[in-house]
A tleap script that builds the chain and sets N, CA, C and O, in Angstrom:
source leaprc.protein.ff14SB
mol = sequence {
  NMET ALA VAL HIE ALA LEU ASN GLY GLU GLU
  ILE ARG ALA LEU LEU LEU THR ASN VAL ASP
  LEU ALA HIE GLY THR LEU THR ILE ARG ARG
  GLY ILE ARG ARG ARG VAL VAL ARG LEU GLU
  PRO PHE THR HIE GLN LEU ILE ALA ASP TRP
  LEU THR GLU ARG HIE ALA ARG TRP PRO ALA
  SER THR ASN PRO HIE LEU LEU VAL THR GLY
  ARG THR ALA LEU SER THR THR ALA ALA PRO
  PRO ASP VAL THR THR ILE ARG GLY VAL PHE
  PRO LYS GLY MET SER LEU ASP VAL LEU ARG
  GLN ASP ARG ILE LEU ASP GLU ALA ARG SER
  SER VAL ASP PRO PRO ARG LEU MET ARG LEU
  PHE GLY ILE SER ASP SER THR ALA MET ARG
  TYR ILE THR ALA ALA HIE PRO GLU ARG THR
  SER LYS LEU PRO CLYS
}
set mol.1.N position { 80.374 157.572 95.440 }
set mol.1.CA position { 79.318 157.515 95.191 }
set mol.1.C position { 78.964 157.215 93.940 }
set mol.1.O position { 78.408 156.127 93.788 }
set mol.2.N position { 79.169 158.006 92.839 }
set mol.2.CA position { 79.173 158.084 91.757 }
set mol.2.C position { 79.834 157.292 91.055 }
set mol.2.O position { 79.530 157.113 89.876 }
set mol.3.N position { 80.913 156.634 91.662 }
set mol.3.CA position { 82.001 155.601 90.898 }
set mol.3.C position { 81.549 154.509 91.356 }
set mol.3.O position { 81.104 153.789 90.463 }
set mol.4.N position { 81.463 154.002 92.589 }
set mol.4.CA position { 81.449 152.851 93.126 }
set mol.4.C position { 80.170 152.438 93.514 }
set mol.4.O position { 79.993 151.405 94.160 }
set mol.5.N position { 79.074 153.341 93.082 }
set mol.5.CA position { 77.303 152.803 93.782 }
set mol.5.C position { 77.471 152.578 95.092 }
set mol.5.O position { 77.006 151.469 95.354 }
set mol.6.N position { 78.012 153.219 96.244 }
set mol.6.CA position { 78.046 152.962 97.246 }
set mol.6.C position { 76.429 153.669 97.563 }
set mol.6.O position { 75.870 154.433 96.777 }
set mol.7.N position { 75.763 153.143 99.099 }
set mol.7.CA position { 74.928 154.152 99.360 }
set mol.7.C position { 75.236 154.973 100.424 }
set mol.7.O position { 76.423 155.040 100.741 }
set mol.8.N position { 74.390 155.637 101.068 }
set mol.8.CA position { 74.685 156.770 102.077 }
set mol.8.C position { 75.025 155.436 103.238 }
set mol.8.O position { 76.163 154.981 103.352 }
set mol.9.N position { 74.318 155.128 103.725 }
set mol.9.CA position { 74.909 153.957 104.976 }
set mol.9.C position { 76.424 153.308 105.131 }
set mol.9.O position { 77.175 153.054 106.073 }
set mol.10.N position { 76.464 153.173 103.629 }
set mol.10.CA position { 77.681 152.529 103.380 }
set mol.10.C position { 78.949 153.648 103.374 }
set mol.10.O position { 79.745 153.370 104.270 }
set mol.11.N position { 79.145 154.241 102.987 }
set mol.11.CA position { 79.385 155.688 103.210 }
set mol.11.C position { 79.370 156.295 104.343 }
set mol.11.O position { 80.435 156.826 104.656 }
set mol.12.N position { 78.615 156.379 104.973 }
set mol.12.CA position { 79.052 156.915 106.735 }
set mol.12.C position { 79.492 156.028 107.595 }
set mol.12.O position { 80.024 156.416 108.636 }
set mol.13.N position { 79.321 154.417 107.257 }
set mol.13.CA position { 79.943 153.470 108.175 }
set mol.13.C position { 81.856 153.417 107.619 }
set mol.13.O position { 82.684 152.705 108.189 }
set mol.14.N position { 82.092 154.092 106.748 }
set mol.14.CA position { 83.493 153.933 106.110 }
set mol.14.C position { 84.605 154.487 107.729 }
set mol.14.O position { 84.591 155.470 108.471 }
set mol.15.N position { 85.214 153.558 107.666 }
set mol.15.CA position { 86.305 153.803 108.823 }
set mol.15.C position { 87.616 153.798 108.378 }
set mol.15.O position { 87.930 152.789 107.745 }
set mol.16.N position { 88.452 154.625 108.528 }
set mol.16.CA position { 90.254 154.473 108.482 }
set mol.16.C position { 90.905 153.368 107.965 }
set mol.16.O position { 91.498 153.205 106.899 }
set mol.17.N position { 90.675 152.578 108.983 }
set mol.17.CA position { 90.898 150.847 108.820 }
set mol.17.C position { 90.144 150.288 107.639 }
set mol.17.O position { 90.160 149.061 107.730 }
set mol.18.N position { 89.403 150.744 106.426 }
set mol.18.CA position { 88.739 150.198 105.793 }
set mol.18.C position { 89.433 150.815 104.373 }
set mol.18.O position { 89.142 150.433 103.239 }
set mol.19.N position { 90.372 151.809 104.700 }
set mol.19.CA position { 90.899 152.314 103.281 }
set mol.19.C position { 92.595 152.004 103.687 }
set mol.19.O position { 93.214 152.177 104.737 }
set mol.20.N position { 93.038 151.435 102.254 }
set mol.20.CA position { 93.995 151.006 102.371 }
set mol.20.C position { 94.645 151.816 100.673 }
set mol.20.O position { 94.358 151.318 99.585 }
set mol.21.N position { 95.430 152.958 100.804 }
set mol.21.CA position { 95.595 153.558 99.617 }
set mol.21.C position { 96.829 153.140 98.922 }
set mol.21.O position { 97.039 153.230 97.713 }
set mol.22.N position { 97.879 152.521 100.123 }
set mol.22.CA position { 98.460 151.872 99.517 }
set mol.22.C position { 98.653 150.726 98.414 }
set mol.22.O position { 99.464 150.607 97.496 }
set mol.23.N position { 97.785 150.075 98.780 }
set mol.23.CA position { 96.848 149.034 97.881 }
set mol.23.C position { 95.721 149.328 96.686 }
set mol.23.O position { 95.274 148.699 95.727 }
set mol.24.N position { 95.536 150.518 97.230 }
set mol.24.CA position { 94.678 150.852 96.381 }
set mol.24.C position { 93.195 150.355 96.524 }
set mol.24.O position { 92.509 150.206 95.513 }
set mol.25.N position { 92.690 150.091 97.805 }
set mol.25.CA position { 91.345 149.289 98.154 }
set mol.25.C position { 90.866 149.914 98.926 }
set mol.25.O position { 91.535 150.492 99.783 }
set mol.26.N position { 89.495 149.994 98.854 }
set mol.26.CA position { 88.503 150.120 100.017 }
set mol.26.C position { 87.815 149.078 100.429 }
set mol.26.O position { 87.298 148.371 99.564 }
set mol.27.N position { 87.669 148.779 101.665 }
set mol.27.CA position { 86.372 147.557 102.438 }
set mol.27.C position { 85.434 148.097 102.725 }
set mol.27.O position { 85.343 149.059 103.487 }
set mol.28.N position { 84.103 147.234 101.818 }
set mol.28.CA position { 82.952 147.951 102.280 }
set mol.28.C position { 82.401 146.912 103.084 }
set mol.28.O position { 82.415 145.761 102.646 }
set mol.29.N position { 81.855 147.201 104.350 }
set mol.29.CA position { 81.024 146.088 105.168 }
set mol.29.C position { 79.310 146.442 105.060 }
set mol.29.O position { 78.658 147.429 105.403 }
set mol.30.N position { 78.915 145.074 104.383 }
set mol.30.CA position { 77.572 145.198 104.741 }
set mol.30.C position { 76.895 144.340 105.456 }
set mol.30.O position { 76.585 143.324 104.834 }
set mol.31.N position { 76.361 144.422 107.176 }
set mol.31.CA position { 76.075 143.508 107.421 }
set mol.31.C position { 77.972 142.527 108.338 }
set mol.31.O position { 78.835 143.026 109.060 }
set mol.32.N position { 77.850 141.338 107.874 }
set mol.32.CA position { 78.682 140.539 108.031 }
set mol.32.C position { 79.470 140.254 106.788 }
set mol.32.O position { 80.602 139.770 106.779 }
set mol.33.N position { 78.544 140.706 105.411 }
set mol.33.CA position { 79.457 140.550 104.115 }
set mol.33.C position { 80.512 141.738 104.252 }
set mol.33.O position { 80.538 142.694 105.028 }
set mol.34.N position { 81.308 141.374 103.306 }
set mol.34.CA position { 82.794 142.259 103.092 }
set mol.34.C position { 82.948 142.164 101.569 }
set mol.34.O position { 82.969 141.123 100.912 }
set mol.35.N position { 83.082 143.772 100.991 }
set mol.35.CA position { 83.330 143.757 99.479 }
set mol.35.C position { 84.691 144.669 99.584 }
set mol.35.O position { 84.799 145.540 100.447 }
set mol.36.N position { 85.648 144.405 98.690 }
set mol.36.CA position { 86.827 145.355 98.178 }
set mol.36.C position { 86.967 145.624 97.191 }
set mol.36.O position { 87.490 144.916 96.331 }
set mol.37.N position { 86.486 146.846 97.036 }
set mol.37.CA position { 86.619 147.801 95.986 }
set mol.37.C position { 88.124 148.227 95.618 }
set mol.37.O position { 88.760 148.789 96.510 }
set mol.38.N position { 88.674 148.030 94.523 }
set mol.38.CA position { 89.631 149.268 93.631 }
set mol.38.C position { 89.445 150.377 93.394 }
set mol.38.O position { 88.507 150.827 92.737 }
set mol.39.N position { 90.136 150.849 93.796 }
set mol.39.CA position { 90.035 152.760 93.669 }
set mol.39.C position { 90.637 153.017 92.222 }
set mol.39.O position { 91.828 152.873 91.945 }
set mol.40.N position { 89.829 153.342 91.505 }
set mol.40.CA position { 90.529 154.023 90.555 }
set mol.40.C position { 91.270 155.104 90.643 }
set mol.40.O position { 91.361 155.556 91.784 }
set mol.41.N position { 92.039 155.876 89.502 }
set mol.41.CA position { 92.976 157.334 89.970 }
set mol.41.C position { 91.954 158.214 90.680 }
set mol.41.O position { 92.245 158.697 91.775 }
set mol.42.N position { 90.730 158.455 90.093 }
set mol.42.CA position { 90.087 159.866 90.767 }
set mol.42.C position { 89.610 159.809 92.569 }
set mol.42.O position { 89.613 160.712 93.406 }
set mol.43.N position { 89.157 158.074 92.708 }
set mol.43.CA position { 88.716 158.285 94.062 }
set mol.43.C position { 89.946 157.816 94.671 }
set mol.43.O position { 89.683 157.897 95.871 }
set mol.44.N position { 90.850 157.478 94.595 }
set mol.44.CA position { 91.931 157.385 95.253 }
set mol.44.C position { 92.514 158.578 95.521 }
set mol.44.O position { 92.948 158.842 96.642 }
set mol.45.N position { 92.582 159.510 94.374 }
set mol.45.CA position { 92.943 160.754 95.020 }
set mol.45.C position { 92.353 161.782 95.700 }
set mol.45.O position { 92.898 162.805 96.116 }
set mol.46.N position { 90.919 161.369 95.811 }
set mol.46.CA position { 89.850 161.861 96.630 }
set mol.46.C position { 90.027 161.670 97.737 }
set mol.46.O position { 89.798 162.573 98.542 }
set mol.47.N position { 90.504 160.404 98.159 }
set mol.47.CA position { 90.568 159.655 99.710 }
set mol.47.C position { 92.010 160.288 100.070 }
set mol.47.O position { 92.185 160.787 101.182 }
set mol.48.N position { 92.899 160.259 99.235 }
set mol.48.CA position { 94.004 160.931 99.920 }
set mol.48.C position { 94.088 162.422 100.517 }
set mol.48.O position { 94.539 162.878 101.567 }
set mol.49.N position { 93.382 163.053 99.252 }
set mol.49.CA position { 92.788 164.649 99.885 }
set mol.49.C position { 92.664 165.116 100.998 }
set mol.49.O position { 93.183 165.946 101.744 }
set mol.50.N position { 91.416 164.013 100.937 }
set mol.50.CA position { 90.672 164.604 102.123 }
set mol.50.C position { 91.257 163.568 103.443 }
set mol.50.O position { 90.787 163.842 104.547 }
set mol.51.N position { 92.129 162.549 103.382 }
set mol.51.CA position { 93.204 162.293 104.750 }
set mol.51.C position { 94.034 163.413 104.786 }
set mol.51.O position { 94.121 163.984 105.873 }
set mol.52.N position { 94.639 163.839 103.875 }
set mol.52.CA position { 95.518 165.273 103.934 }
set mol.52.C position { 94.998 165.999 105.013 }
set mol.52.O position { 95.555 166.234 106.085 }
set mol.53.N position { 93.469 166.458 104.500 }
set mol.53.CA position { 92.765 167.874 104.872 }
set mol.53.C position { 92.424 167.324 106.226 }
set mol.53.O position { 92.915 167.912 107.189 }
set mol.54.N position { 91.904 166.620 106.372 }
set mol.54.CA position { 91.316 165.852 107.960 }
set mol.54.C position { 92.594 166.084 108.961 }
set mol.54.O position { 92.581 166.754 109.993 }
set mol.55.N position { 93.824 165.285 108.339 }
set mol.55.CA position { 94.965 165.776 109.198 }
set mol.55.C position { 95.212 167.215 109.543 }
set mol.55.O position { 95.383 167.560 110.712 }
set mol.56.N position { 95.229 167.921 108.701 }
set mol.56.CA position { 95.739 169.227 108.688 }
set mol.56.C position { 94.553 169.820 109.822 }
set mol.56.O position { 95.017 170.043 110.940 }
set mol.57.N position { 93.128 170.084 109.644 }
set mol.57.CA position { 92.502 170.509 110.296 }
set mol.57.C position { 92.214 169.627 111.985 }
set mol.57.O position { 91.962 170.133 113.078 }
set mol.58.N position { 92.363 168.331 111.640 }
set mol.58.CA position { 92.213 167.687 113.211 }
set mol.58.C position { 93.284 166.814 113.391 }
set mol.58.O position { 93.027 165.611 113.420 }
set mol.59.N position { 94.334 167.156 113.505 }
set mol.59.CA position { 95.988 166.682 113.704 }
set mol.59.C position { 95.514 165.750 114.925 }
set mol.59.O position { 96.139 164.711 114.707 }
set mol.60.N position { 94.862 165.576 115.926 }
set mol.60.CA position { 94.811 165.109 117.161 }
set mol.60.C position { 93.483 163.795 117.184 }
set mol.60.O position { 93.233 162.954 118.047 }
set mol.61.N position { 92.884 164.051 115.964 }
set mol.61.CA position { 91.448 163.244 116.203 }
set mol.61.C position { 91.504 161.529 115.975 }
set mol.61.O position { 92.055 160.882 115.084 }
set mol.62.N position { 90.872 161.174 116.908 }
set mol.62.CA position { 90.896 159.736 117.154 }
set mol.62.C position { 89.356 158.936 116.639 }
set mol.62.O position { 88.841 157.832 116.822 }
set mol.63.N position { 89.020 160.130 115.943 }
set mol.63.CA position { 87.290 159.386 115.573 }
set mol.63.C position { 88.154 158.059 114.341 }
set mol.63.O position { 89.009 158.242 113.475 }
set mol.64.N position { 87.596 157.059 114.697 }
set mol.64.CA position { 88.003 156.032 113.918 }
set mol.64.C position { 87.046 155.843 112.317 }
set mol.64.O position { 87.229 154.930 111.512 }
set mol.65.N position { 85.976 157.036 112.166 }
set mol.65.CA position { 85.225 157.236 110.842 }
set mol.65.C position { 86.013 157.528 109.938 }
set mol.65.O position { 86.892 158.232 110.435 }
set mol.66.N position { 86.253 157.311 108.443 }
set mol.66.CA position { 86.784 158.284 107.414 }
set mol.66.C position { 86.335 159.591 107.860 }
set mol.66.O position { 87.104 160.384 108.404 }
set mol.67.N position { 84.709 159.912 107.573 }
set mol.67.CA position { 84.200 161.058 107.249 }
set mol.67.C position { 83.989 161.351 108.194 }
set mol.67.O position { 83.484 160.499 108.925 }
set mol.68.N position { 84.290 162.959 108.846 }
set mol.68.CA position { 83.967 163.305 110.365 }
set mol.68.C position { 84.199 165.260 109.870 }
set mol.68.O position { 84.843 165.887 109.029 }
set mol.69.N position { 83.266 165.565 110.953 }
set mol.69.CA position { 82.920 166.952 110.904 }
set mol.69.C position { 83.592 167.518 112.199 }
set mol.69.O position { 84.156 166.883 113.090 }
set mol.70.N position { 83.389 168.917 112.083 }
set mol.70.CA position { 84.236 169.766 113.157 }
set mol.70.C position { 83.445 169.223 114.338 }
set mol.70.O position { 83.929 169.440 115.449 }
set mol.71.N position { 82.348 168.578 114.269 }
set mol.71.CA position { 82.177 168.383 115.764 }
set mol.71.C position { 82.106 166.612 116.176 }
set mol.71.O position { 81.671 166.091 117.202 }
set mol.72.N position { 82.682 165.999 115.003 }
set mol.72.CA position { 82.818 164.952 115.374 }
set mol.72.C position { 84.009 164.302 115.324 }
set mol.72.O position { 84.242 163.094 115.282 }
set mol.73.N position { 84.932 165.495 115.335 }
set mol.73.CA position { 86.448 164.696 114.637 }
set mol.73.C position { 87.146 164.448 116.121 }
set mol.73.O position { 87.977 163.560 116.311 }
set mol.74.N position { 86.734 165.266 117.033 }
set mol.74.CA position { 87.841 164.860 118.563 }
set mol.74.C position { 87.039 163.992 119.187 }
set mol.74.O position { 87.299 164.089 120.387 }
set mol.75.N position { 86.050 163.052 118.983 }
set mol.75.CA position { 85.262 162.162 119.657 }
set mol.75.C position { 85.837 160.700 119.423 }
set mol.75.O position { 86.377 160.657 118.318 }
set mol.76.N position { 85.879 159.900 119.868 }
set mol.76.CA position { 85.913 158.603 119.858 }
set mol.76.C position { 84.623 158.025 119.757 }
set mol.76.O position { 84.430 157.213 118.852 }
set mol.77.N position { 83.691 158.320 120.556 }
set mol.77.CA position { 82.383 157.787 120.379 }
set mol.77.C position { 81.337 158.159 119.698 }
set mol.77.O position { 80.200 157.698 119.601 }
set mol.78.N position { 81.884 159.074 119.229 }
set mol.78.CA position { 80.357 160.215 117.970 }
set mol.78.C position { 80.223 159.196 117.086 }
set mol.78.O position { 81.099 158.402 116.742 }
set mol.79.N position { 79.137 159.247 116.744 }
set mol.79.CA position { 78.594 158.811 115.231 }
set mol.79.C position { 78.936 159.011 113.928 }
set mol.79.O position { 78.718 160.217 113.808 }
set mol.80.N position { 79.316 158.635 112.904 }
set mol.80.CA position { 79.479 159.415 111.830 }
set mol.80.C position { 78.762 160.489 111.309 }
set mol.80.O position { 77.686 160.707 111.866 }
set mol.81.N position { 79.080 161.219 110.381 }
set mol.81.CA position { 78.112 162.448 109.773 }
set mol.81.C position { 76.843 161.399 109.714 }
set mol.81.O position { 76.881 160.170 109.675 }
set mol.82.N position { 75.761 162.238 109.721 }
set mol.82.CA position { 74.240 161.928 109.406 }
set mol.82.C position { 74.225 161.616 107.781 }
set mol.82.O position { 75.206 161.726 107.045 }
set mol.83.N position { 73.083 161.261 107.440 }
set mol.83.CA position { 73.010 161.291 105.677 }
set mol.83.C position { 72.972 162.771 105.481 }
set mol.83.O position { 73.616 163.239 104.542 }
set mol.84.N position { 72.286 163.560 106.266 }
set mol.84.CA position { 71.832 165.185 105.557 }
set mol.84.C position { 73.109 165.807 105.257 }
set mol.84.O position { 73.300 166.529 104.278 }
set mol.85.N position { 73.951 165.511 106.106 }
set mol.85.CA position { 75.452 166.331 105.997 }
set mol.85.C position { 76.050 165.719 104.831 }
set mol.85.O position { 77.065 166.207 104.334 }
set mol.86.N position { 75.404 164.510 104.276 }
set mol.86.CA position { 76.546 163.755 103.417 }
set mol.86.C position { 75.871 164.063 102.094 }
set mol.86.O position { 76.557 163.808 101.104 }
set mol.87.N position { 74.418 164.660 101.841 }
set mol.87.CA position { 73.491 165.186 100.778 }
set mol.87.C position { 74.083 166.652 100.263 }
set mol.87.O position { 74.333 167.308 99.251 }
set mol.88.N position { 74.132 166.680 102.131 }
set mol.88.CA position { 74.948 168.757 101.903 }
set mol.88.C position { 75.612 168.704 100.805 }
set mol.88.O position { 75.396 169.654 100.052 }
set mol.89.N position { 76.680 167.579 100.281 }
set mol.89.CA position { 77.607 168.079 99.320 }
set mol.89.C position { 77.246 167.972 97.913 }
set mol.89.O position { 77.801 168.668 97.063 }
set mol.90.N position { 76.251 167.046 97.610 }
set mol.90.CA position { 76.002 166.954 96.379 }
set mol.90.C position { 74.599 168.113 95.946 }
set mol.90.O position { 73.648 168.354 96.690 }
set mol.91.N position { 74.801 168.640 94.685 }
set mol.91.CA position { 73.725 169.734 94.449 }
set mol.91.C position { 72.233 169.442 94.823 }
set mol.91.O position { 71.684 168.347 94.701 }
set mol.92.N position { 71.707 170.505 95.262 }
set mol.92.CA position { 70.457 170.590 95.506 }
set mol.92.C position { 69.485 169.532 94.718 }
set mol.92.O position { 69.784 169.436 93.528 }
set mol.93.N position { 68.355 168.698 95.146 }
set mol.93.CA position { 67.525 167.921 94.982 }
set mol.93.C position { 68.555 166.279 94.387 }
set mol.93.O position { 67.945 165.210 94.371 }
set mol.94.N position { 69.402 166.304 94.145 }
set mol.94.CA position { 70.140 165.264 93.548 }
set mol.94.C position { 70.156 164.403 94.851 }
set mol.94.O position { 70.577 164.742 95.957 }
set mol.95.N position { 69.617 163.242 94.485 }
set mol.95.CA position { 69.136 161.828 95.705 }
set mol.95.C position { 70.419 161.110 95.822 }
set mol.95.O position { 71.098 161.044 94.797 }
set mol.96.N position { 70.816 160.622 96.783 }
set mol.96.CA position { 71.711 159.477 96.925 }
set mol.96.C position { 71.600 158.403 96.191 }
set mol.96.O position { 72.517 157.797 95.637 }
set mol.97.N position { 69.895 158.033 96.178 }
set mol.97.CA position { 69.718 156.770 95.653 }
set mol.97.C position { 69.763 157.089 94.212 }
set mol.97.O position { 70.399 156.432 93.388 }
set mol.98.N position { 69.157 157.981 93.993 }
set mol.98.CA position { 68.791 157.889 92.497 }
set mol.98.C position { 70.061 157.966 91.752 }
set mol.98.O position { 70.064 157.321 90.703 }
set mol.99.N position { 71.486 158.809 92.143 }
set mol.99.CA position { 72.559 159.015 91.411 }
set mol.99.C position { 73.285 157.100 91.989 }
set mol.99.O position { 74.377 156.759 91.533 }
set mol.100.N position { 72.753 156.433 92.646 }
set mol.100.CA position { 73.356 154.816 92.875 }
set mol.100.C position { 72.640 154.122 91.864 }
set mol.100.O position { 73.324 153.492 91.058 }
set mol.101.N position { 71.856 154.112 91.784 }
set mol.101.CA position { 70.479 153.578 90.961 }
set mol.101.C position { 71.324 153.889 89.295 }
set mol.101.O position { 71.824 153.076 88.517 }
set mol.102.N position { 71.226 155.139 89.223 }
set mol.102.CA position { 71.933 155.418 87.845 }
set mol.102.C position { 73.492 154.671 87.292 }
set mol.102.O position { 73.887 154.180 86.235 }
set mol.103.N position { 74.039 154.897 88.580 }
set mol.103.CA position { 75.548 154.313 88.276 }
set mol.103.C position { 75.183 152.581 87.734 }
set mol.103.O position { 75.476 152.241 86.587 }
set mol.104.N position { 74.840 152.070 88.246 }
set mol.104.CA position { 74.603 150.483 88.162 }
set mol.104.C position { 73.693 150.722 87.192 }
set mol.104.O position { 73.849 149.751 86.452 }
set mol.105.N position { 72.884 151.359 86.745 }
set mol.105.CA position { 72.477 151.246 85.488 }
set mol.105.C position { 72.977 151.360 83.985 }
set mol.105.O position { 72.690 150.870 82.893 }
set mol.106.N position { 73.818 152.209 84.481 }
set mol.106.CA position { 75.009 152.490 82.921 }
set mol.106.C position { 76.207 151.576 83.131 }
set mol.106.O position { 77.182 151.719 82.393 }
set mol.107.N position { 76.209 150.787 83.940 }
set mol.107.CA position { 76.994 149.933 84.136 }
set mol.107.C position { 76.495 148.334 83.468 }
set mol.107.O position { 77.209 147.475 82.951 }
set mol.108.N position { 75.209 148.333 83.675 }
set mol.108.CA position { 74.408 147.294 82.779 }
set mol.108.C position { 74.332 147.456 81.402 }
set mol.108.O position { 74.427 146.507 80.623 }
set mol.109.N position { 74.098 149.067 80.924 }
set mol.109.CA position { 73.852 149.204 80.003 }
set mol.109.C position { 75.370 148.642 78.752 }
set mol.109.O position { 75.266 148.205 77.606 }
set mol.110.N position { 76.436 148.855 79.446 }
set mol.110.CA position { 77.696 148.467 78.940 }
set mol.110.C position { 77.968 147.110 78.982 }
set mol.110.O position { 78.870 146.550 78.359 }
set mol.111.N position { 77.214 146.622 79.688 }
set mol.111.CA position { 77.677 145.173 80.046 }
set mol.111.C position { 76.351 144.283 80.490 }
set mol.111.O position { 75.683 144.648 81.458 }
set mol.112.N position { 75.962 142.959 79.646 }
set mol.112.CA position { 75.113 141.920 80.057 }
set mol.112.C position { 75.179 141.250 80.836 }
set mol.112.O position { 74.307 140.402 81.028 }
set mol.113.N position { 76.511 141.408 81.769 }
set mol.113.CA position { 77.176 139.929 82.649 }
set mol.113.C position { 76.428 140.621 84.335 }
set mol.113.O position { 76.620 141.670 84.950 }
set mol.114.N position { 75.797 139.748 84.515 }
set mol.114.CA position { 75.255 139.680 85.939 }
set mol.114.C position { 76.254 139.456 86.528 }
set mol.114.O position { 76.525 140.570 86.976 }
set mol.115.N position { 77.292 138.556 86.977 }
set mol.115.CA position { 77.523 138.591 87.859 }
set mol.115.C position { 79.251 139.684 87.582 }
set mol.115.O position { 80.128 139.474 88.420 }
set mol.116.N position { 79.477 140.437 86.765 }
set mol.116.CA position { 79.739 141.749 87.019 }
set mol.116.C position { 79.597 142.533 88.003 }
set mol.116.O position { 80.278 142.876 88.969 }
set mol.117.N position { 77.696 142.958 87.218 }
set mol.117.CA position { 77.675 143.889 88.243 }
set mol.117.C position { 77.743 143.610 89.674 }
set mol.117.O position { 78.061 144.385 90.576 }
set mol.118.N position { 77.289 142.009 89.767 }
set mol.118.CA position { 77.156 141.599 91.468 }
set mol.118.C position { 78.520 141.922 92.039 }
set mol.118.O position { 78.679 142.562 93.079 }
set mol.119.N position { 79.464 141.450 91.309 }
set mol.119.CA position { 81.147 141.751 91.730 }
set mol.119.C position { 81.499 143.320 92.138 }
set mol.119.O position { 81.918 143.606 93.260 }
set mol.120.N position { 81.238 144.484 90.900 }
set mol.120.CA position { 81.029 145.541 91.147 }
set mol.120.C position { 80.872 146.185 92.423 }
set mol.120.O position { 81.670 146.536 93.291 }
set mol.121.N position { 79.333 146.260 92.268 }
set mol.121.CA position { 78.505 146.850 93.389 }
set mol.121.C position { 78.187 145.879 94.669 }
set mol.121.O position { 77.484 146.243 95.611 }
set mol.122.N position { 78.606 145.004 94.600 }
set mol.122.CA position { 78.190 144.160 95.756 }
set mol.122.C position { 76.752 144.105 95.865 }
set mol.122.O position { 76.225 144.254 96.968 }
set mol.123.N position { 76.008 143.886 94.733 }
set mol.123.CA position { 74.682 143.293 94.428 }
set mol.123.C position { 73.997 141.837 94.664 }
set mol.123.O position { 74.694 140.902 95.059 }
set mol.124.N position { 73.138 141.736 94.506 }
set mol.124.CA position { 72.507 140.286 94.618 }
set mol.124.C position { 72.407 139.615 93.090 }
set mol.124.O position { 72.371 140.462 92.197 }
set mol.125.N position { 72.370 138.577 92.767 }
set mol.125.CA position { 71.336 138.194 91.603 }
set mol.125.C position { 70.377 138.789 90.965 }
set mol.125.O position { 70.416 139.249 89.824 }
set mol.126.N position { 69.309 138.779 91.877 }
set mol.126.CA position { 68.140 139.428 91.091 }
set mol.126.C position { 68.035 140.813 90.830 }
set mol.126.O position { 67.172 141.298 90.099 }
set mol.127.N position { 68.989 141.509 91.477 }
set mol.127.CA position { 68.785 142.939 91.694 }
set mol.127.C position { 69.341 143.251 90.469 }
set mol.127.O position { 68.763 143.970 89.654 }
set mol.128.N position { 70.777 142.595 90.228 }
set mol.128.CA position { 71.777 142.374 88.989 }
set mol.128.C position { 70.723 142.005 87.566 }
set mol.128.O position { 70.809 142.744 86.586 }
set mol.129.N position { 69.934 141.047 87.557 }
set mol.129.CA position { 69.354 140.572 86.626 }
set mol.129.C position { 68.110 141.878 86.336 }
set mol.129.O position { 67.708 142.136 85.201 }
set mol.130.N position { 67.625 142.599 87.580 }
set mol.130.CA position { 66.679 143.720 87.532 }
set mol.130.C position { 66.990 144.599 86.623 }
set mol.130.O position { 66.212 145.015 85.765 }
set mol.131.N position { 68.723 145.094 86.832 }
set mol.131.CA position { 69.295 146.190 86.126 }
set mol.131.C position { 69.904 145.418 84.841 }
set mol.131.O position { 70.218 146.358 84.111 }
set mol.132.N position { 70.178 144.460 84.295 }
set mol.132.CA position { 70.067 144.085 83.096 }
set mol.132.C position { 68.984 144.504 82.086 }
set mol.132.O position { 69.057 145.275 81.129 }
set mol.133.N position { 67.566 143.497 82.753 }
set mol.133.CA position { 66.376 143.846 82.215 }
set mol.133.C position { 65.980 145.155 81.989 }
set mol.133.O position { 65.160 145.309 81.083 }
set mol.134.N position { 66.331 146.059 82.543 }
set mol.134.CA position { 65.935 147.322 82.845 }
set mol.134.C position { 66.551 148.257 81.634 }
set mol.134.O position { 66.023 149.155 80.978 }
set mol.135.N position { 67.904 147.679 81.600 }
set mol.135.CA position { 69.236 148.759 80.277 }
set mol.135.C position { 69.147 147.421 79.321 }
set mol.135.O position { 70.155 147.445 78.615 }
set mol.136.N position { 68.252 146.123 78.975 }
set mol.136.CA position { 68.543 145.949 77.746 }
set mol.136.C position { 67.082 144.900 77.559 }
set mol.136.O position { 66.991 143.673 77.500 }
set mol.137.N position { 66.246 145.769 77.511 }
set mol.137.CA position { 64.479 144.875 77.552 }
set mol.137.C position { 64.307 144.178 76.073 }
set mol.137.O position { 63.343 143.479 75.760 }
set mol.138.N position { 65.334 144.470 75.287 }
set mol.138.CA position { 65.001 143.589 73.831 }
set mol.138.C position { 65.573 142.564 74.045 }
set mol.138.O position { 65.112 141.618 73.407 }
set mol.139.N position { 66.845 142.219 75.032 }
set mol.139.CA position { 67.123 141.120 75.097 }
set mol.139.C position { 67.019 140.556 76.187 }
set mol.139.O position { 68.015 139.914 76.521 }
set mol.140.N position { 66.133 140.557 76.903 }
set mol.140.CA position { 65.382 140.175 77.871 }
set mol.140.C position { 63.436 139.889 77.863 }
set mol.140.O position { 62.655 139.293 78.606 }
set mol.141.N position { 63.341 140.504 76.888 }
set mol.141.CA position { 61.626 140.337 76.565 }
set mol.141.C position { 61.133 138.825 76.648 }
set mol.141.O position { 61.962 137.940 76.439 }
set mol.142.N position { 59.878 138.513 76.931 }
set mol.142.CA position { 59.584 137.264 77.303 }
set mol.142.C position { 58.758 136.832 75.690 }
set mol.142.O position { 57.897 137.542 75.170 }
set mol.143.N position { 59.087 135.996 75.322 }
set mol.143.CA position { 58.804 135.118 74.325 }
set mol.143.C position { 56.669 135.332 74.045 }
set mol.143.O position { 55.921 135.265 75.021 }
set mol.144.N position { 56.341 135.472 73.181 }
set mol.144.CA position { 55.141 135.632 72.806 }
set mol.144.C position { 54.556 134.131 72.979 }
set mol.144.O position { 55.246 133.140 72.738 }
set mol.145.N position { 53.182 134.065 73.433 }
set mol.145.CA position { 52.831 132.812 73.961 }
set mol.145.C position { 51.741 132.540 72.694 }
set mol.145.O position { 51.093 131.494 72.650 }
savepdb mol mol.pdb
quit
């Protein structure tokens, strides 16, 4: 979330087949669109550690979702954990959406390249421009009439 600016629904929808630790990638699906994210060492290790923990706790799990709970691990038809469960791992008062927006804005501050933001976070061109404008108002201000 804090590194790749995924939203809660994208995190919930992750399947085990979306993770490719050998190549260091994670495939994010948004409807029919697909985005491949290169995992930096921190996230790569975090996912590897989670998969080890998941296998140790529920070795017979057939749930296809990356994130499971004790209630959903042994079911192939169980829905992924709800957003409330995911929010539970964050400090009280921290919003998933605000964390995502802050991550994109931070990247926009270090780059004035909308295509870069679009590639990194899978956002539209208009959304990338809004972040660039917010991060660099002096560069995107309107000319006086």
